[in-house]
N, C-alpha and C positions, 0 to 999 in steps of 0.2 A: 504494500500500500504506500509506504514512504517513497519507494522508487517511482511509482506511478505519479504521485504528487509532485515529486521532483521533476520528472519528465514533462508533465503538463506545465509546470511553472517555467521550465527552461524553454519549452515551445512557445509559450505566451510571450516571454521576453524576446525571443528571436524574432517573432512575428512583429512585435511592437517596435523593434529597433529600426531606425531609418536605413534605407538602402543607400549606400554611398554611390555617388556617380563616378564613373570612370571614363577617361578618355578612350575613344575607340581607335584613333590613329596614333602612330608613332613615327618618328623621323625616318625618312627613307629617301632613296635617290630617285632622280628623274628616270634613270634607266630601269629601275625596278617597277616604277609606276607606268612607264610608257606602254601604250597600246598601238603604237604606230606601225609595227611590223605585222607580217602575216598576210591576211587578205582583207579586202574592203568588204563592207556589208553588215558587219556586226558591231560597229564601234559603240553604239549605245549600250548594248549588253556588256561589252568588255569594260567600258567606263564604269558602269554600275557595279560590276563585279570587283573592280579595283577599289571603288570608293564606297562599298557597301558596309553595313554594320551600324549605321546610326540608329539611335533609338526611334521607335515608332512615334513617340511623343517628342516632336522636334523642339518643344520648349525646354527640354532637359539637356540639349546638346551642350557639351562643355565648351568654354571659350578656347581651350587648346585645340579642340577639333575644328572650330571655326577658323582659327589661325592656320591650322594645317590645310584646310580646304582653300583658304586664300593663298597660301604659299604654293599649292598645286597650280592654281591659276597663274601665279607669277612665273614659276619655273617653266611651265608649258609655254607661256607666252615668250619667254626668253629663248626657249628651244626653237620656236617658230622663227623668231627674228634672227638668231645667231647661228642656227644650224640648217633648218629647212629652207628658208628663203635663199641663202647663198648656194646651197647644194642644188636647188631647183634651177637657179639662174645658170649654174655651171653645167647642167646636164641637158640632154636632148632626147627626143623620142620617148620610148617606153620607160627608160630610166627616169626621166623627168616626170612622167605620168605617175610612176610608182611612188616617187618622192612626194608628189602632190597628194596622192591618196593617203600616204602616211601623215602628211601635214593635216589633212582633214580629220583623220582619226585623232591626232593630237589636239585639234581644236575641240572635238567632241569631249575628250577627257577634260580639257580646260574649262569648257562651258558647263559640263556636268558638275564639276567641283563648285563652280560659281553658283549654279542653281541650287545645289544642296545647301550651300552656305546661306544664300538669301532666303530660302524656305525656312531654315532654322531661325534666322534673324527675325523673319516675319512672325513665326510662332512665338518668339520671345518678346513680341510687341513693337518691334521696329517697323517704321513705315518705309518699306522697300518695294512696294507694289509696282511702281513704274519701272524701276531697275530690273525687277524680276521679269516683267513682261518683255522688256527690251532684250535681256539676255536669253530668255526662252525662245524668242523669235530667231536669234542667231543660232541657238542650239538646234532648233528644228531644221533650219536651213542646212547646217552641216550634216545632220543625220540624214537628210534627204540626199545630199551629195554623196555621202558614204554608201547609201543603199543603191544609188544609181550605178555605182561602180562595183557592186557585189560580185565576189568571186575573183576579182583581179588582184594581183600582187600589190602590196603596199610595203614601203621600205621603212625599216627602223633606222633611226640615226641616234647614235650614242650622244649624250650631252651631260656634261659635268655640272650637276646641280643637286642640291639637297633641300628637302622640305624643312620647314621650321617646326 
């Protein structure tokens, strides 16, 4: 009987204890996050797979996860400017096309991170509706471009950057 009382008391205490929030994401490199290689057509799913795991209740997303998503946007944008654009300019034919498809997949990753961050900020009471609509329009455009090239090779480019 004493054991049962102890067990019930312990269970009640455990249930009443607040659940600590934990960050979902941890520091990683651009190369580990990149979805630019492989084939075009599934960038949306690939991006969601890389950036999945946020709580269903976005109002509980940790600041460190918002910072991570923001840094994904920044390093993916840097990869576009410093790696993809020069490589595309230097290439021709199918090599340039495959690089362009990789760049589009990179944009889908970047914009998915931005959308997730904005959705969480909105759930936390921030007024980001206009920015969310603007970024979602860009994301849908890039997803459409990716799907239009489905099954064709896309080129991965290594880029030296790390998330915060």
